[in-house]
OpenMM code with the backbone's topology and positions (N, CA, C; nanometers):
from openmm import Vec3, app, unit

residues = "MET THR ILE GLU GLU ILE GLU ARG ALA LEU HIS THR HIS VAL VAL GLN LYS GLN SER TYR MET ALA GLN LEU ASN GLU ALA GLU SER ALA LEU HIS GLU LEU THR ASP GLU GLU GLU ALA TYR LYS LEU VAL GLY SER ILE MET LEU LYS ALA ASP PRO ALA LYS LEU LYS GLU GLU LEU GLN GLU ARG LYS GLN SER LEU THR THR ARG ILE ALA SER ILE GLU LYS GLN GLU GLN LYS LEU GLN GLN GLN LEU GLU LYS GLU GLN GLN ALA LEU LEU GLY ASP ALA".split()
positions = [
    Vec3(0.1433, -2.0706, -1.5105),
    Vec3(0.2801, -1.9638, -1.4615),
    Vec3(0.3645, -2.0424, -1.3765),
    Vec3(0.5106, -2.0279, -1.4471),
    Vec3(0.5951, -2.1398, -1.3851),
    Vec3(0.5819, -2.1359, -1.2406),
    Vec3(0.7030, -2.1263, -1.1426),
    Vec3(0.7320, -2.1042, -0.9972),
    Vec3(0.8321, -1.9863, -0.9633),
    Vec3(0.9021, -1.9554, -1.0810),
    Vec3(0.9528, -1.8613, -1.0988),
    Vec3(0.8925, -1.6796, -1.1825),
    Vec3(0.8391, -1.7358, -1.2430),
    Vec3(0.7077, -1.5946, -1.2927),
    Vec3(0.5396, -1.5982, -1.1110),
    Vec3(0.5213, -1.6776, -1.0620),
    Vec3(0.4953, -1.6996, -0.9770),
    Vec3(0.5967, -1.6182, -0.8523),
    Vec3(0.6842, -1.6417, -0.8136),
    Vec3(0.8174, -1.6258, -0.6835),
    Vec3(0.8441, -1.4688, -0.7361),
    Vec3(0.8375, -1.3737, -0.9324),
    Vec3(0.8488, -1.2577, -0.8882),
    Vec3(0.7613, -1.2025, -0.8836),
    Vec3(0.6216, -1.1834, -0.9914),
    Vec3(0.4852, -1.1353, -0.9048),
    Vec3(0.4496, -1.1155, -0.7717),
    Vec3(0.4716, -1.2668, -0.6917),
    Vec3(0.5234, -1.1912, -0.5697),
    Vec3(0.5863, -1.1350, -0.5271),
    Vec3(0.6875, -1.0764, -0.5603),
    Vec3(0.8418, -1.0276, -0.5402),
    Vec3(0.7897, -0.8405, -0.5032),
    Vec3(0.6674, -0.8544, -0.7022),
    Vec3(0.6446, -0.7418, -0.7283),
    Vec3(0.5547, -0.6550, -0.6150),
    Vec3(0.4464, -0.7649, -0.5998),
    Vec3(0.3789, -0.7276, -0.4759),
    Vec3(0.3927, -0.6717, -0.2922),
    Vec3(0.5138, -0.7509, -0.3027),
    Vec3(0.5440, -0.7542, -0.1369),
    Vec3(0.6567, -0.5794, -0.2142),
    Vec3(0.7002, -0.5759, -0.2367),
    Vec3(0.7324, -0.4107, -0.2562),
    Vec3(0.6484, -0.3410, -0.3291),
    Vec3(0.5477, -0.3284, -0.3736),
    Vec3(0.3965, -0.2141, -0.3691),
    Vec3(0.3638, -0.2709, -0.2813),
    Vec3(0.3174, -0.3233, -0.1975),
    Vec3(0.2741, -0.3372, -0.0999),
    Vec3(0.3646, -0.2452, 0.0360),
    Vec3(0.4452, -0.2453, 0.0202),
    Vec3(0.6160, -0.2021, 0.1442),
    Vec3(0.5766, -0.0670, 0.1176),
    Vec3(0.5438, -0.0145, 0.0099),
    Vec3(0.5767, 0.1308, -0.0551),
    Vec3(0.3947, 0.1317, 0.0109),
    Vec3(0.2849, 0.1290, -0.0485),
    Vec3(0.1774, 0.1778, -0.0066),
    Vec3(0.1410, 0.2038, 0.1282),
    Vec3(0.2395, 0.0642, 0.2275),
    Vec3(0.1950, 0.0961, 0.4137),
    Vec3(0.2927, 0.1976, 0.3918),
    Vec3(0.3694, 0.2270, 0.3741),
    Vec3(0.4817, 0.3730, 0.4336),
    Vec3(0.3897, 0.4425, 0.3175),
    Vec3(0.2765, 0.4880, 0.2616),
    Vec3(0.2283, 0.5657, 0.2285),
    Vec3(0.1475, 0.6089, 0.3263),
    Vec3(0.1155, 0.4882, 0.3929),
    Vec3(-0.0060, 0.4619, 0.4999),
    Vec3(0.0613, 0.5688, 0.6320),
    Vec3(0.1545, 0.5481, 0.6532),
    Vec3(0.2417, 0.5659, 0.7820),
    Vec3(0.2401, 0.6786, 0.7745),
    Vec3(0.2347, 0.7621, 0.6301),
    Vec3(0.2463, 0.9276, 0.6167),
    Vec3(0.1066, 0.9932, 0.6847),
    Vec3(0.0841, 0.9432, 0.5443),
    Vec3(-0.0921, 0.9430, 0.5862),
    Vec3(-0.1015, 0.9495, 0.6909),
    Vec3(-0.1456, 0.8258, 0.7798),
    Vec3(-0.1395, 0.8936, 0.9393),
    Vec3(-0.0935, 0.9647, 1.0328),
    Vec3(0.0250, 0.9374, 0.9926),
    Vec3(0.1214, 1.0269, 1.0803),
    Vec3(0.0933, 1.1219, 1.0399),
    Vec3(0.0588, 1.2523, 0.9239),
    Vec3(-0.0195, 1.3763, 0.8901),
    Vec3(-0.1244, 1.4531, 0.9840),
    Vec3(-0.2444, 1.2824, 0.9678),
    Vec3(-0.2963, 1.3098, 1.0452),
    Vec3(-0.3004, 1.3520, 1.1817),
    Vec3(-0.2519, 1.2587, 1.2737),
    Vec3(-0.2185, 1.3009, 1.3586),
    Vec3(-0.2063, 1.4417, 1.4165),
    Vec3(-0.0608, 1.4228, 1.3407),
    Vec3(-0.0014, 1.6252, 1.3446),
    Vec3(-0.1310, 1.7481, 1.3389),
    Vec3(-0.2176, 1.6895, 1.2934),
    Vec3(-0.3305, 1.8052, 1.1889),
    Vec3(-0.4469, 1.8333, 1.3396),
    Vec3(-0.4129, 1.6967, 1.4400),
    Vec3(-0.5450, 1.7067, 1.5244),
    Vec3(-0.5922, 1.8334, 1.5061),
    Vec3(-0.5386, 1.9471, 1.6196),
    Vec3(-0.5813, 2.0701, 1.6656),
    Vec3(-0.5095, 2.2268, 1.5901),
    Vec3(-0.4377, 2.1996, 1.4676),
    Vec3(-0.3810, 2.2221, 1.4146),
    Vec3(-0.4958, 2.4293, 1.3441),
    Vec3(-0.4477, 2.5096, 1.3456),
    Vec3(-0.5156, 2.6429, 1.3208),
    Vec3(-0.4610, 2.6755, 1.1490),
    Vec3(-0.3116, 2.5966, 1.1669),
    Vec3(-0.2403, 2.6194, 0.9721),
    Vec3(-0.2274, 2.5144, 0.9788),
    Vec3(-0.1822, 2.5095, 0.8254),
    Vec3(-0.1627, 2.3570, 0.7640),
    Vec3(-0.0949, 2.4461, 0.6109),
    Vec3(0.0219, 2.3258, 0.5912),
    Vec3(0.0682, 2.3673, 0.4786),
    Vec3(0.0908, 2.2199, 0.4003),
    Vec3(0.1161, 2.2262, 0.2109),
    Vec3(0.0777, 2.1115, 0.1894),
    Vec3(0.2148, 2.1427, 0.0540),
    Vec3(0.2553, 1.9830, 0.0394),
    Vec3(0.3486, 1.9892, -0.0584),
    Vec3(0.2524, 1.9936, -0.1586),
    Vec3(0.3287, 2.0845, -0.3218),
    Vec3(0.2489, 2.0221, -0.4845),
    Vec3(0.3422, 2.1016, -0.4927),
    Vec3(0.3619, 1.9769, -0.5075),
    Vec3(0.4969, 1.9571, -0.5958),
    Vec3(0.6222, 2.0090, -0.5217),
    Vec3(0.7257, 2.0393, -0.5535),
    Vec3(0.8219, 2.1507, -0.5834),
    Vec3(0.8322, 2.2203, -0.4466),
    Vec3(0.6582, 2.2524, -0.4459),
    Vec3(0.5985, 2.4404, -0.3593),
    Vec3(0.5019, 2.3663, -0.2425),
    Vec3(0.5837, 2.4280, -0.1323),
    Vec3(0.4956, 2.4404, 0.0738),
    Vec3(0.4216, 2.5045, -0.0105),
    Vec3(0.2510, 2.5396, 0.0167),
    Vec3(0.1119, 2.6227, 0.0340),
    Vec3(0.0341, 2.5277, 0.1319),
    Vec3(0.0294, 2.6983, 0.1534),
    Vec3(-0.0763, 2.6890, 0.2614),
    Vec3(-0.2411, 2.6170, 0.2583),
    Vec3(-0.3311, 2.5634, 0.3367),
    Vec3(-0.3699, 2.4851, 0.3240),
    Vec3(-0.4734, 2.4868, 0.4156),
    Vec3(-0.6536, 2.4620, 0.4227),
    Vec3(-0.7261, 2.4905, 0.5316),
    Vec3(-0.7499, 2.3386, 0.5681),
    Vec3(-0.6704, 2.3065, 0.6907),
    Vec3(-0.7100, 2.2245, 0.7742),
    Vec3(-0.8113, 2.0904, 0.7800),
    Vec3(-0.9389, 2.1390, 0.7465),
    Vec3(-1.0837, 2.0284, 0.7905),
    Vec3(-1.0285, 1.9829, 0.6090),
    Vec3(-1.0122, 2.0283, 0.5078),
    Vec3(-0.9878, 2.0210, 0.3944),
    Vec3(-0.8151, 1.9460, 0.3876),
    Vec3(-0.7671, 1.9938, 0.4331),
    Vec3(-0.6256, 1.8019, 0.4393),
    Vec3(-0.7141, 1.7587, 0.4878),
    Vec3(-0.7621, 1.8121, 0.6314),
    Vec3(-0.7771, 1.6046, 0.7225),
    Vec3(-0.8700, 1.5223, 0.6095),
    Vec3(-0.9802, 1.6342, 0.5138),
    Vec3(-1.0084, 1.5053, 0.3914),
    Vec3(-0.9457, 1.4623, 0.3277),
    Vec3(-0.8674, 1.5043, 0.3292),
    Vec3(-0.8583, 1.4382, 0.1775),
    Vec3(-0.6920, 1.3795, 0.1845),
    Vec3(-0.6470, 1.3838, 0.3844),
    Vec3(-0.5752, 1.2290, 0.4101),
    Vec3(-0.6880, 1.1451, 0.4329),
    Vec3(-0.7447, 1.1759, 0.5107),
    Vec3(-0.8904, 1.0800, 0.5319),
    Vec3(-0.9237, 0.9320, 0.3276),
    Vec3(-0.9328, 1.0881, 0.3221),
    Vec3(-0.9447, 0.9985, 0.1393),
    Vec3(-0.8402, 0.9186, 0.0621),
    Vec3(-0.6993, 0.9633, 0.1604),
    Vec3(-0.6090, 0.8796, 0.0437),
    Vec3(-0.5902, 0.7743, 0.1789),
    Vec3(-0.5779, 0.7485, 0.3143),
    Vec3(-0.5580, 0.7135, 0.4000),
    Vec3(-0.6767, 0.6033, 0.2987),
    Vec3(-0.7604, 0.5609, 0.3396),
    Vec3(-0.9153, 0.4718, 0.3121),
    Vec3(-0.8483, 0.3834, 0.1590),
    Vec3(-0.8269, 0.4723, 0.0734),
    Vec3(-0.7803, 0.4373, -0.0516),
    Vec3(-0.5841, 0.3138, -0.0646),
    Vec3(-0.5467, 0.4109, -0.0020),
    Vec3(-0.3995, 0.3654, 0.0810),
    Vec3(-0.4443, 0.2120, 0.1392),
    Vec3(-0.5605, 0.1766, 0.1808),
    Vec3(-0.5723, 0.0873, 0.2952),
    Vec3(-0.6561, 0.0101, 0.1967),
    Vec3(-0.7547, 0.0238, 0.0542),
    Vec3(-0.8704, -0.0816, -0.0290),
    Vec3(-0.7085, -0.1151, -0.0792),
    Vec3(-0.5899, -0.0500, -0.1261),
    Vec3(-0.5127, -0.1209, -0.2186),
    Vec3(-0.4241, -0.2040, -0.1417),
    Vec3(-0.3293, -0.1712, -0.0775),
    Vec3(-0.3232, -0.3204, 0.0252),
    Vec3(-0.4032, -0.4570, 0.0581),
    Vec3(-0.5141, -0.4376, 0.1392),
    Vec3(-0.6100, -0.5564, 0.0932),
    Vec3(-0.6194, -0.5750, -0.0396),
    Vec3(-0.6302, -0.5277, -0.1044),
    Vec3(-0.6328, -0.6230, -0.2480),
    Vec3(-0.5084, -0.6618, -0.3193),
    Vec3(-0.4346, -0.6480, -0.2349),
    Vec3(-0.1761, -0.6961, -0.2680),
    Vec3(-0.2449, -0.8297, -0.1577),
    Vec3(-0.2534, -0.7700, -0.1430),
    Vec3(-0.2712, -0.8682, 0.0115),
    Vec3(-0.3350, -1.0337, -0.0316),
    Vec3(-0.4929, -0.9668, -0.1041),
    Vec3(-0.5448, -1.0679, -0.1354),
    Vec3(-0.4583, -1.1489, -0.2504),
    Vec3(-0.3953, -1.0885, -0.3740),
    Vec3(-0.4185, -1.0957, -0.4276),
    Vec3(-0.2070, -1.2322, -0.3650),
    Vec3(-0.1971, -1.1575, -0.2974),
    Vec3(-0.0109, -1.2433, -0.2486),
    Vec3(-0.0892, -1.3735, -0.2442),
    Vec3(-0.2068, -1.4365, -0.1468),
    Vec3(-0.2616, -1.4810, -0.0703),
    Vec3(-0.2835, -1.6028, -0.1774),
    Vec3(-0.3291, -1.5901, -0.2610),
    Vec3(-0.3497, -1.6077, -0.3904),
    Vec3(-0.2505, -1.6880, -0.5115),
    Vec3(-0.1409, -1.6282, -0.5112),
    Vec3(-0.0006, -1.6067, -0.5681),
    Vec3(0.0907, -1.7653, -0.4356),
    Vec3(0.0174, -1.7547, -0.3827),
    Vec3(0.1106, -1.8070, -0.2468),
    Vec3(0.0414, -1.9476, -0.2764),
    Vec3(-0.1164, -1.9428, -0.2565),
    Vec3(-0.1133, -2.0989, -0.3249),
    Vec3(-0.0831, -2.1611, -0.4162),
    Vec3(-0.1000, -2.0524, -0.4702),
    Vec3(-0.0771, -2.1320, -0.6820),
    Vec3(0.0447, -2.1617, -0.6869),
    Vec3(0.1719, -2.0941, -0.5716),
    Vec3(0.2990, -2.1716, -0.5900),
    Vec3(0.2869, -2.2813, -0.5146),
    Vec3(0.2132, -2.2683, -0.4369),
    Vec3(0.2265, -2.4031, -0.3001),
    Vec3(0.1443, -2.5304, -0.3905),
    Vec3(0.0946, -2.4798, -0.4915),
    Vec3(0.0737, -2.5916, -0.5775),
    Vec3(0.1139, -2.6563, -0.7165),
    Vec3(0.2210, -2.5118, -0.6792),
    Vec3(0.3019, -2.6135, -0.8423),
    Vec3(0.4058, -2.6770, -0.7618),
    Vec3(0.4351, -2.6067, -0.6492),
    Vec3(0.5389, -2.6787, -0.5712),
    Vec3(0.5243, -2.8316, -0.5339),
    Vec3(0.4761, -2.8284, -0.4949),
    Vec3(0.3711, -2.9305, -0.4742),
    Vec3(0.3216, -3.1288, -0.6007),
    Vec3(0.3128, -2.9800, -0.6872),
    Vec3(0.3328, -3.1140, -0.8325),
    Vec3(0.4397, -3.1179, -0.8895),
    Vec3(0.5996, -3.0221, -0.8390),
    Vec3(0.6417, -3.0257, -0.8514),
    Vec3(0.7157, -3.1630, -0.8448),
    Vec3(0.7057, -3.1671, -0.6474),
    Vec3(0.7442, -3.2638, -0.5251),
    Vec3(0.7397, -3.4345, -0.5891),
    Vec3(0.5894, -3.4138, -0.6837),
    Vec3(0.5096, -3.5007, -0.7318),
    Vec3(0.5447, -3.5655, -0.8056),
    Vec3(0.6141, -3.4624, -0.9089),
    Vec3(0.6281, -3.5684, -1.0573),
    Vec3(0.7245, -3.6167, -1.0480),
    Vec3(0.8840, -3.5932, -0.8778),
    Vec3(0.9899, -3.5930, -0.8679),
    Vec3(1.0252, -3.7384, -0.8474),
] * unit.nanometer
topology = app.Topology()
chain = topology.addChain("A")
for resn in residues:
    res = topology.addResidue(resn, chain)
    for name in ("N", "CA", "C"):
        topology.addAtom(name, app.Element.getBySymbol(name[0]), res)
């Protein structure tokens, strides 16, 4: 991979991680709001439907876990790309 390709890949990973972080924050916020609610609603497409709070909490916990796993995976990939970028930059500087 060239330095430019690595930088593009890093940028893509950063954007993707930011998106997942925003979704994770939304899930955490929703879980916080659901603490003692007797009624809950969720969006399905453009329609808001009444939902069982316990089931909704379970879905949000699963979503939170999935997002956390994805973020960790992206962070590992970012580290590898960063190392690869540093290696390529050192090689370039060594040739100069």
